N, C-alpha and C positions, 0 to 999 in steps of 0.2 A: 547434518547441516542446517542450522536455523533457518526457520522461517523468517525471510526479510519486512519489513515493517511497507514496504513498495506492493508485496505480493499480500500482505495482508491486506492493505489498503485494497488494491483489486480484487479481492475475493470480496471486500463489502458494496463495491462498486456493481460486480457479477452478481448480487443476490439481491442488488435493491430492489429490484420487482416483484421479489418475493418477501420482502418487509427490510427493517433496521436489524442485521446482523450483529455480531460482534466474536471476535477472534482473541482467545486468551492461552496464551505461550503454556507449555507443558512439553519438559523432559527436551526442549530444543525446535519441539511440534508446534502443532497450536490448533486448539480445538474452535469447529464454528458453531454459533451458538444463537439462538433464538427463544426473547422470552424466558431466560437462563437455563435452557436446554438447550445438550450440546447433541447436534443430528451431524454433525460432519466433521474430517479430521483433514488437516492439511499435514504432509510431510513431505520432504523432500521437494516441497513446492509442486504438488499434486494432490488435487484435493479428492475426497473420495466422500461418500455419503452415506447415512445408514441405513441401513437393508434387514429386511427378515423374510420368511420363504417365500411370502405374496407379492414384492417387490424385487426383489433376487434373479425373478427370471427378465426382467425387463432388463438389469443391470447384464447379465447373461447372452442375451439379446443381441447387446453393443458391442461385446466383447470385452466388457467390462471385467479385471480383477478384482477379487478382493485384496486388504489391506495384508500384509504378511508380517511378523516379524520373529526374532528367533529369540527363544526360550533361553535361561541359564544354560540350561542342558544338550542346547546346541538344536532343540527342535523347530521346526518352523509350526507358527502357530497363524491361522488366519480368525479375522474378526469381521466383525457383522457392518461393516465399512469395503463399500465397493467403491472403485476408481469411476468419478463421474465423465463421461462419455464427451469427447472434445469438441463431437460438434454442437455440445450444448452451448459453450460459449459465444455463439453467435446467434444463439438465441434466447434471449432472456425471457421470452412468455412460457418458453417450455421448461427453462433450465427451473423458474418459479415454480411450475408443478411439478417437477422432483425432488426440491429441498420442499415443499408440504409433503408432500408423501414420507419424506426421511425423517422430517420433523412429528408426525403422528406416527411413524416409525418408533422414534425414539420416547415418547410421549404413554405408547402402550409398552414399550418395555420395561419402562420402569415399574409400571404395575405389576408385571408378570415375576419381579424379582424375586426370590425366595425371602421371605422375613423370618427373621430370629426368631425359634422358641421362643412361644409367649412364657414366661416364668410365673407358674403360680405360687402363689400365697401359701407359704408351710404354718398350717396351724401354729396359735402361739402353745408353749408347753401349760397346763395349767398348773398357776401360783399358789404354792403352798402360805404363800410368806403376804402379809398386809400390804396394802399398795403405799401406804405411809410407813415411813418406818419409824418407830416407836421412840419418841424424846427418853435421852437416858437423862437420870435422875444424875442432876449434882452432886458431886463429892463433897463433904465437910469434912 
């Protein structure tokens, strides 16, 4: 089910205490962005925030479940996004705190991604030829 424009507006209002967020549609769902960094998801009009090993404990204490999806092989895969505790919907200040943590996790996660192996420049083979080709003498 696609995320409605009304729900995206609701999310923007909900996170107003945290800062100006934007939502971007992706595969019928949406990402929640702050300063061009995705820190949340909207799936089936449910809000999920990015978590790591440190912040996951707070989500677990609230009974939040991770966002999961089914792979092509039929396996369930969990992502590092956890459902927003419903009590935060009525507490904009605490919601802003949770959003700030999710944003910080998103920033830290980018730095931890594996970078592609650096290609080392191969030395050029020795050249036996002159750098400038010799001029051909005109035929007569």
